[in-house]
C-alpha positions in Angstrom: 21.5 -9.8 25.1 18.8 -7.2 25.7 15.3 -8.4 25.2 14.6 -5.8 22.5 17.5 -6.9 20.4 15.4 -10.0 19.5 13.1 -7.8 17.5 12.5 -8.9 13.9 9.2 -6.8 13.4 7.7 -3.6 14.5 4.0 -2.8 14.5 3.0 0.9 14.6 -0.5 2.0 15.3 -1.5 5.7 15.1 0.0 8.6 13.2 0.6 11.0 16.1 -1.2 14.0 14.6 -0.9 13.2 10.9 -1.9 16.3 9.0 -4.0 16.7 5.9 -0.8 16.6 3.9 -0.6 12.8 4.4 -4.1 11.5 3.2 -2.5 8.2 2.3 -0.8 7.3 5.6 -2.3 4.1 7.0 -3.6 3.9 10.5 -1.3 0.9 11.2 1.9 -0.2 9.4 4.9 -2.5 10.0 8.6 -2.1 9.9 10.6 -5.3 8.7 13.7 -3.8 7.1 16.6 -4.6 9.5 18.1 -1.1 9.1 14.8 0.5 10.0 14.4 -1.9 12.9 17.9 -0.9 14.1 16.9 2.6 14.2 13.7 2.0 16.1 15.6 0.0 18.7 18.2 2.8 18.9 15.5 5.5 19.7 13.6 3.2 22.0 13.3 5.1 25.3 15.0 3.9 28.6 12.7 2.4 31.1 11.3 4.8 33.7 14.1 5.5 36.1 16.8 4.4 33.7 19.5 6.5 32.0 17.7 9.5 30.4 14.4 8.6 31.8 11.4 7.8 29.5 10.3 11.3 28.7 6.7 10.5 29.2 6.5 7.3 27.3 4.5 4.6 29.0 4.3 0.9 28.7 1.2 -0.3 26.8 -0.2 -3.5 28.2 -3.0 -3.8 25.7 -2.2 -4.8 22.2 -3.9 -2.6 19.4 -3.8 0.5 21.5 -3.8 3.6 19.2 -0.5 5.1 19.1 1.3 2.1 20.4 4.6 0.7 19.0 5.0 -3.0 19.6 8.1 -5.1 19.0 7.9 -8.8 18.0 10.4 -11.6 18.0 10.6 -14.3 15.3 8.3 -16.5 17.1 5.6 -13.9 17.0 5.7 -13.2 20.7 5.6 -9.6 21.9 8.9 -8.1 23.2 7.8 -4.7 24.2 5.0 -2.5 23.7 4.7 1.3 24.6 3.0 4.6 23.6 5.8 7.2 23.0 5.2 10.8 24.0 5.0 13.2 21.0 8.4 14.8 21.9 10.1 11.5 21.9 12.7 10.7 19.3 10.9 7.4 18.6 7.6 9.2 17.9 9.5 11.6 15.5 11.1 8.5 13.7 7.8 6.8 13.2 5.6 9.8 12.4 4.4 10.4 8.9 5.5 14.0 8.5 9.2 13.7 9.4 11.3 13.9 6.3 14.0 11.7 7.8 11.4 9.3 9.3 10.7 5.6 8.5 7.3 6.4 6.7 9.2 8.9 4.4 11.7 6.0 3.7 8.8 3.7 2.9 7.2 6.3 0.5 10.6 6.9 -1.1 11.2 3.3 -1.6 7.7 2.8 -3.2 8.5 5.8 -5.6 11.7 4.3 -6.7 10.0 1.0 -7.5 7.3 2.7 -9.7 7.6 1.9 -13.4 9.2 4.3 -15.8 6.7 7.1 -16.6 5.0 6.8 -13.4 7.7 8.0 -10.9 6.9 11.6 -11.2 3.3 10.9 -10.6 4.1 8.6 -7.7 6.5 11.1 -6.2 3.8 13.9 -6.4 1.3 11.7 -4.5 3.8 10.6 -1.9 4.9 14.1 -1.2 1.7 16.1 -0.8 -1.1 13.8 -1.6 -1.9 15.6 -4.8 -0.9 15.2 -8.3 -2.1 18.5 -9.5 -4.4 17.0 -12.1 -1.5 15.5 -14.0 -2.2 12.2 -15.6 0.9 10.4 -17.0 0.8 9.3 -20.5 1.3 5.6 -19.6 -0.5 2.6 -21.2 -3.2 1.3 -18.8 -1.5 -2.1 -19.2 1.4 -0.6 -17.3 -0.8 0.7 -14.7 -2.4 -2.7 -14.1 1.2 -4.2 -13.7 2.0 -1.3 -11.2 -1.1 -2.4 -9.1 -0.3 -6.0 -9.4 3.4 -6.1 -8.9 4.4 -7.8 -5.6 5.9 -5.5 -3.1 8.7 -6.4 -0.6 7.0 -5.0 2.4 3.2 -4.9 1.6 2.2 -3.7 5.0 4.7 -0.8 5.2 3.8 2.8 5.6 3.3 3.3 1.9 0.7 0.5 1.7 -2.4 2.7 1.3 -0.6 4.9 -1.1 0.5 2.0 -3.3 -3.1 0.7 -3.6 -4.6 4.2 -4.1 -2.3 5.7 -6.6 -2.8 3.2 -9.6 -6.6 3.0 -8.8 -6.8 6.8 -9.3 -5.5 6.2 -12.8 -7.8 3.3 -13.6 -11.0 4.5 -11.9 -12.2 6.8 -14.7 -10.9 4.8 -17.7 -13.5 3.7 -20.2 -14.4 0.0 -19.9 -13.3 -0.6 -23.5 -9.9 0.8 -22.9 -9.6 -1.3 -19.7 -10.6 -4.4 -21.4 -8.1 -3.8 -24.3 -5.3 -3.1 -21.6 -6.1 -6.6 -20.1 -5.1 -8.2 -23.4 -1.8 -6.1 -23.5 -0.5 -6.6 -20.0 1.7 -9.2 -18.4 1.1 -11.6 -15.5 1.6 -9.0 -12.8 -0.7 -6.9 -14.9 -3.4 -9.5 -14.8 -3.1 -9.7 -11.0 -3.7 -6.0 -10.9 -6.5 -6.2 -13.4 -8.4 -8.9 -11.5 -8.0 -6.8 -8.4 -9.4 -3.8 -10.2 -12.3 -5.5 -12.0 -13.4 -7.2 -8.7 -13.2 -3.9 -6.7 -15.6 -1.1 -6.1 -14.3 1.1 -8.9 -15.5 -1.4 -11.4 -18.3 -3.4 -9.8 -20.2 -0.2 -8.9 -20.5 0.9 -12.5 -23.7 0.9 -14.4 -24.4 -2.5 -16.1 -23.8 -0.9 -19.5 -20.2 0.1 -18.4 -19.5 -3.4 -17.1 -19.7 -5.3 -20.5 -16.4 -6.7 -21.4 -15.4 -8.5 -24.7 -14.9 -12.3 -24.3 -11.2 -12.2 -24.8 -10.4 -9.9 -21.9 -13.2 -11.4 -19.8 -11.7 -15.0 -20.3 -8.2 -13.8 -19.4 -9.5 -12.3 -16.2 -11.6 -15.3 -15.2 -8.7 -17.7 -15.8 -6.3 -15.7 -13.8 -8.7 -15.4 -10.9 -9.4 -19.2 -11.2 -5.7 -20.0 -10.8 -4.4 -17.2 -8.6 -7.3 -15.3 -6.9 -10.2 -17.7 -6.4 -11.8 -15.3 -3.8 -12.3 -12.9 -6.5 -13.8 -15.3 -9.0 -17.5 -15.3 -7.9 -17.6 -11.4 -8.0 -16.1 -11.4 -11.6 -18.5 -14.1 -12.8 -21.3 -11.9 -11.4 -20.3 -8.5 -12.4 -18.2 -8.9 -15.8 -21.1 -8.8 -18.4 -20.4 -10.0 -21.9 -19.7 -7.2 -24.3 -19.3 -6.8 -28.1 -16.9 -8.9 -29.8 -13.2 -7.7 -29.9 -12.3 -5.4 -32.7 -8.9 -4.9 -34.1 -7.8 -1.3 -33.3 -6.7 0.9 -36.0 -3.7 3.2 -35.4 
């Protein structure tokens, strides 16, 4: 059995000249899907002097080298690591701009997983990085759920996009609307809400815009206490008590 056939994870560092059209492409991502890994191994260049040559790719002896592709086996041991030349099929397969490349697959998978009403917005961001000023008419509670939903491969090539897209929709929302959405969302939404309220988009607001009614505040603190204890101190400091909850009239 060839050594590279033991690969169960591929780490990719560097974008090989990602253009401005991919503002959400991460500096590093992982490949875990078996079909994607099989394609990586099929495109892996032959060693220098082997059949077909290496076309300029060179072995990378230091982990973390920008532009390096590293194969790992199940134990976490490195199998191979190299820096492919730009003309290599492997570089094309792993680059962000190739329509048939692995990053494009990751983005497409993320778009398909978006909640109803958000897929068109997600597709616009995944395609060009812009949504043309379009703000989908989706309740903020659903956006919290989108942010907090567990992902099968959280470190894939859509990882930055998956974090940035829902935050764009939440960042400018009034605190009163966000607090009401906390009351309406589900468990995954509470996960996303805690992440948002503990993050810079909320903590950087003026104190007057950090006043949250007790019902929403207690829900956020309770979820953080049980599921995200690292965020609890930030929430306790930054979530200021607001006016009592009021029943909304339609």
